[in-house]
N, C-alpha and C positions, 0 to 999 in steps of 0.2 A: 460614648454613644454607640448604639447598635449598628453593626455593619449594614449598609444599604437602607438605613432608616430614612424615610421620606422627610422627617423633621429637620434634616440638614438645611432645608431652605431657610433663607434669612428670617429671623424673628421679626414680627411686626414692630413698626416704630423705627427700624433702622433703614435709612435710605441709602441708595447706591448712586454715586456720581451726582449728588444733589437732587435726584428725583424724589418727589414726595413719596414717602412710604405708603404702602397700601393700607387703607382703612377698611374695617369690616363691620357690616351691619347684620346682626342675626335677627331674623323675623320668626317669632314663635306664636303659636295659636293658643287662645284661651277659651274655656267654656265648652266649645263643641267644634267638631270638624265642619268643613264646608263654609267657613266664615269669609273666605276669600283671601287667604294668606298669599297665594300665588299672584293674584292680580294686584294686591297691595304691594308686594315685593317689586313687581314689574313697574308699578306706578311710581314708587319711590325712586327706582332707577331712572325712569323717564324725567322726573323732576330734577334729579341731580345732574343728568345730562344737560338739561336746560340751564343749569348753573355753570356749565362749562367743564365738567369732569368726565373722564373715561370710566364708564361703569359696566360691570358685568355681574352675572348672577350664578348661583349654585343652588341646586335642589337636593335635599337629603330626604330620602324616603326610608321609613323605619321597617320596611318589609324584609323578610329573609330572601325573597326573590333577588337574584343577581341583577336583573333588569326588569323593565315593565313589559317585555315582549310576550310573556306567557300568561299575562293577567287577562281575565275576562273584561272586555270594555264596558259592559253594563255595570260590573262591580267597581271597577277602578277608573273608568273614563278612558278617553282616547290614549293610544300609544303614540307618542310624538317621536319621529325619527330625525336625527341630526345629520348634517352633511357627512360626517365621518362614520355614520352607520350605527350609532347607539340608539337603542330603543328605550325611551325615557318617559317620565311622567308628563302629562299634558301641560303642567305649569312651565316646563321648558319652552313649550310653544309660545306661551304668553311672554316669557322673557325675550324671545326672538322678535316677537311682534312689537312689543313696547320699546325695547332697547334698539331695535333695527340693526341687529348684529347676529352673527352666527354664534351658537353656543356649542361647545365641544363635549366629548364624552368625559373629559376630566371634570366637567362641571355638574356631573350627576353621580350620586352615590346612593347605595342602599345598604342596609345592615348586612345583607348577604354578600354584597360586593366587598365591603370592608373586611368582614370576617374571612372571606375567601382569600383576600390578599395577605392578611396577617398569617393565616395558616400555611399558605403556599410559601411565604418567606421563612417561616419557622422550619418547614420541611427542607428548605434550601440552606439551612444553617446561617441565615442572614442576621440572626440575633445572637450569634457567637455562643450558642449552647445555653443561653440564659433561660430562666423560667419565664415563659411568656404568659402574661396575665391579662384579664379583661380590662382592668385598670392598673397601669396607665396605657397599655399598648394599643388598645382599640381607640381611645380618644386621641392618642398621638398619631395614629394612622389617619384619622379624620382630619386632624390639624394639618398634617403633611399634604393631604389631598387638596385641602382648601388653598394652601399656599402655592402648591404647584399650579393649580388652575389660575390663581391670581397672576403668577409670573407669566404663564402662557398668554393670557389675555392682556397683559400689561395694564391691569386694572388699577386705577387710583382708588376706587371704591368698589369693594366686592360685597354683594348682598347674598346672604346665605339663608335660605328658607328651610327651617326645620319642620319636616312633615309631622302630622299628628297633632295632638293637643297636650298641653302641659299637664302632667299628672299621670300620663300613660307610661307604663313600664318600657315600652318599645323605644322611646326616644331619649331615655335617661342618659345614655352614653354620649349622645350627640350634644346634649346640654352640658355634660361634663367637659367635653371638648371646648365648647364655647366659654365656659367658666375659666378653664385653664388659659385660653388665649387672652381673656380679659385680665387675668391676674398677672400676666407677663407685662402688659402695657395697657393700662386703663384708658389712655387717650386715643387708642387705635381701635377700640371696639365699642359699638353702641348696640343696645338691645331694644327691639321694638316688639311689643305684644299686640297682636290683633285679637281683640276680645269681643264677644257678642253680648249686647245689652238687650234682653228680651223686653217686650211690651205685652204682658198678658192681656188678652182682649177684655176680660171681665174687670180688670183693674184699670186699664187705660193709662198706666204709668210706667215709664222706663225704669227698670230695676238694675241697680249696680252691684248687688250682693254677689252674683256669680262671678263677676270680674274681680271683686275683692278677693274671693277665694282662689281664683286662678292666679292672681299676683302672689298671694301667700304661698301657694304651691310652688311657684317659680322661685320665690325667695328661699324655700327649703332646699332648692338645688343650688343655692349660692349665687343666684342671679337676681338683680334688681332691674326691672325694665326702666329704660330712660324715656321711652315714648310709648303711649298707649293709643292705639287706633280703635276708636269706639264704633264697632259695626252694629247697625240697627236699621229698623225700618225708616227712621227719620233722623234728623240732626239731633245731636245731644245738646241739652240746654244747660244754662249756667248752674242751677242747683246740682244737677248730676255731675257736672264737671268738678264742682267744688268738693263733692263727696268723694269722687275717685281720687282727686288730688290729696285729700286729707288722709284717706285710709290706704292709699297705695304708694305714698311717698314720691309723687311726681308733681311737677309744677302744672298749673292749669294750662299754660301755653304749650305743654307737651302732650296734651290730650287732643287728638285729631279726630274730628267728626267724619264718619264714613257711612252716610245714609245710603239706602238703595238708590240706584240710578238706572236710567233707561238704557244707557250704553256704558260698558266698562271703560271706554275711552274717555269718559268724562272724569274718571277718578283722578288722574294726574292733575287736572285743572283744579278739582276740589282740594286736593292735598296742597297744591301750590297756594291756593287762596288761604289755607290755614297755616301757611308758612312752615310746612314740615321740612322743606329743603334748607331753609335758613337755620332752623333749630338743630338739624343734624350737623350742618357745617360748623355751627358755633361749638357743638360738643367735640368735634374733631379739631377745632382751632384752625379751620380752613377759611379762606376768603372766597367770596362769590366772584366768579369770572364773567358770568352772564346774568341776565335778570329775568328772563321770561321764556315761556314755551311757545315761541312765535310760530314755528312750523306746526306744532301740535294743535294750537288754537285755530290755525287756518284750516287744518284738516277737519277738525270738529265742526267748524262753521259750515264747511261744504257738506258734511254728513248730515247736519241738522236741517239743511235747506234743499231737499230733493225736489225735482220737478214733478214726479208722480210716483205711484206705487206699481210694483211689478210682482206678480204672484209666482213663487218658485216652489215646486214640489220636490222634496227630498225623499226619495224612495229607499228605505233601508229596513233593517230588522233589529237594530240595537237600541230601540227606544224604550221598551217596556221593562219596568221593574215593579212587580205587584200592580197596584192601582195607579202608579205614577208613570209619567213619561219623562225620560231623561234625554237631553240633547248632548251631554258631555261626550258621548261616544264619537261624535262628529264635530267636535268644537272647532278644529282647524278649517273644516269645510264651511261651517257657519260663518266664521270670521272672514274667510276669503270671499264668500258671497257678499258680505257687507263691504269689504274693501273694493271689490269690483263694482258694486252698485254705487258707491260713493264716487268712483272715477267716472261712471256713466251718468251721474247726476240723478239717480233714482233711489227709491226706498224699497228694499226687498221685504216682502211679506212671506215668511217661510211656512210651509205646510208639511207636517210630518206624516208621511204616508207609509204605513206598515205594509210590507210586501205580502204578508199573509192575508191582509184585508183585500188586496187586489186579486189574490188567488180565489178568494171566496166570493167577492162582490163585483169583480170586473174593473174596468178602467174608467168608469164614469167620472170619478173625481179628477182625473187628469185633464179633462176637457176645460176645466176652469183655470188651469195653469198656463202661464206665459212661457215657462221653461221647466225642464225636469233634470234633476241630477241623480244618478245612482252612484253612491260613494263606495268606499272600501267595504269588504266583507269577507267572511270565511265560511266554508261548509255548504251544506245542501239546503238548509232551511230557508225558505223564502225565495229561492233562485228562480222558480217558475214565474212568480209574481213580477220579478224584475224583468224577465224576458218579455212578458206581456206588456209591461210599461214601455219598454224600448221599442217593441214592434209598433205600438200606437204612435210613438214619437216619430219613428221613421216614416210610417205610412201617411201621417197627417201633418208633415212638415213642422212638427213641434220642436223647438230648440232642445237638444239633448247633449248632456255632458257626462261622460262615464269616467270614473276615477278608479284605476286599478281593476278591481273586481268588476266595476261598471263597464270597463272596456272589454273584459273577457265575456261578460254577458251579451254585449253588443255583437261580438264576433259570433257567438253561439246563435243568437237570434237571426243574424244575416245568413249564416250557414244553413239553418233550418228553413227559413221562410223565403229566401231569395235563391239560394243555390240548390234547394231541394234535398239537402243532406238530412234525411229523416233520422231522428235520434241523436243528432250532433250535440255534443256536450263537453264539459270539462272533466278530466279524469278525477279532479277533486270531488265532483258531484257524483259521477257514475264511472267507476273503473272499467266497466264492461261496455261503454258506449261504442257503437260501431264507427263513429266519427269523432275522435278526440281532437277537436279543433283547438282546444286548450289542453296542454299536457304538462307533465312534470319533467323537469330537466334531469338528466342521468345522475348528476352529483347529488341532487335533492333526494332521489330515490335511496341513495346510500345513507343519507342522514336519517331518513324516516325508518329504514330497516334497522338502524342502530338505536332508534328512539332518541335521536339527538335533535330536539326541537328548538331549544333556546338559542337565539343568535345565529342560526344556520341558514336562514332565508336570505334572499337577495336584499341587501340593505344599503342605505346611504346614497350618496350622489354618484350618478353614472352619466357618461356623455351620451348625447343623442344627436343624430344627423337628420335634419329636416328636409323634406322633399320640396323643391321650389314650386311656386304657383299653386299652393294649397292654402286652405283656410288657416291651418295651424301656423304655417310659415308667415302668413300675413299678420296673424295675431302677435307673433313674436317680433314684429318689425322687420320681416324678411331676413331674420338671422338664419345662417346655415347650420350652426352648431349651438346646442344648448347643454346645460347640465341640470338634471333633476333628481330628486330623491325617490328611492324605491323601498317597498316592503312587501314582498310576495314570494311565493314558492313555485307558482305555475306560470307558464309562458304560452304565447302564441305558437301553434304547431306549424312549422314551415312547410310541412307536407301538403297543407291545404292553401298555401299562400297564392299560388298561381290561379287556382280555381276561384277563390274569393275575389281576387283582383279583377279577373275577367268579368265577373258578375257586377262589378261596380264599387267594391270596397277599396278605397285608396289606402295603401300603406304609406302614411305620410311622415313617419318617424321611425328610424332604426338605429341600432348600435353602429358605431363607426365602421365595423367590419361587415355590416349588413346582415348579420346572423340573427339578431334579436329584434323582433317587432316591438317598437316602443309606443307607436300611436297609429290610430286608424281614423278615417273620416269618410263621410259621403259628401263628395264635393258639390253635387247638385242639390243641396239641402241648405236651408238658412244657417243652421249650426248643428252638425251631428259629428261630434268628436269624442273618441275614447282614447285615454292615455293609460299606459301601463304604470306610469310613475304617479307621484303624489304632488301636484303643483301646489296644493293647499299648504304644504309644509314650508313653502318659501314666500308665501304672500304676507305682506305687512301693511298696516294702514298708511304708512308714509311711502310705501313702495308696493302697490297692488300687483298681483300676478297678472300678466297680460292675458292669459287664457280666461280668467274669471272676468276681467274687464271686458273682453270681447263677447263672452257669453252673456253678460248682463246688458251690454249694448244691443245685441241682437234681440234679447228678450224684450227690451224696452220698445224696440221697433215693432215687434209682433203684437205688442199690447195695444198698438194703435189701429190694428187691422180689425 
């Protein structure tokens, strides 16, 4: 065995000290992208947790990018940041929300990350001078990473979502890794295909042929799916079930219906009703320890029975792609709003407000909102529209919540319009601004000068000290110290700290050494809070983030006025 090879981790099927050996579920997509593999994987995990098992998840992205941090959010969707500072695919956020646990950097890999690791180890002579080849060494690296993550998480069942669609060149080596793991111990590996069944409008009939072709393509890679999740507009019927069973070599009971739903949180319950958990445990020869999703059903019941609707404006710029509007750029924010609304007993009605529309047409649309959120963002485009929206919220007592860039824009707006600092701005937007109230840290200047962009910003969980008797401290239950996740390169400029505080901007959260401003608020306002961190990364349906809960509670109160 090669020196330093990660595959030294125990082979699947071999238990230590009587502990159940880790079982592995590979989730693979069929027909087209965007069918919901991530949510399906997370939902399977939630069902198996309901059966009493310790479950974790891994996302494999087929990109050459080492991580998701340098990808355009409109093209790829939101970048989700873990506690340990990894910039990952948005599906990792779904894993954390559904499984109600932290996911680590070991649980995320890309083609670029895998190749980089293998090449680095080869340069370090960790293969003892052997010829390093794409096969088997790349699949072995993948297997080693999967097992290492399973050991760290102490997972009894590890779910591995393979990005992309079967038949694509990009994920062939990951499928080979899955095939190799299955060949070592067939009782420890289960394959789930999430496949799309179209219903052409002119035919009005659900078609199974694309799924049949997808399964044959998967079989050509040496993999036979054990379970097929049938994604479609509606429930799959008996004739279609029989056809898939006949031509795809699966039992009818192993075809799980996955129709469109109003809320993704309904999916685990639908899967449970189709007995997917029982089918998986049978294949693993495991016994059921619990019988139901009691806490999940209670949460869903609360979400489905709100007292009233609350209008929330999300002011951003990562919505448009051609003629379509995409919300994936802000998926964690959206879900956190839903979590907070559920806790407050209301239903959020989200309005996507493009900042460039505000710049052109003014703030009239904001008058209809019960609350406004300005989420994360980068660069100059749309910044003036955000500032106008924030000014309106401040002056008209409209609940406002600024996240990362949204906090920075709030500081700029306050500096300009309350402190009279004409031209105040962020160095990210205007390097020649006379008042850089938001500036770049010295170490970040060095990174940019060297064009070191990937993985160099402030990332992951950082401690924050809260100021007593503030709105934010009250929202956190009067906690003195918290820990929140970050993803930014620019910071509050302490040169302007005293001036802004004297004018009424409360610095309500700082780093423990008091050097970095983490949160600001206007205390004589119903809710005007900006945070440099990303609370949306830590909100979960079973454990809503307190800031989103408080924001939605205040928005609900103002809707009565």
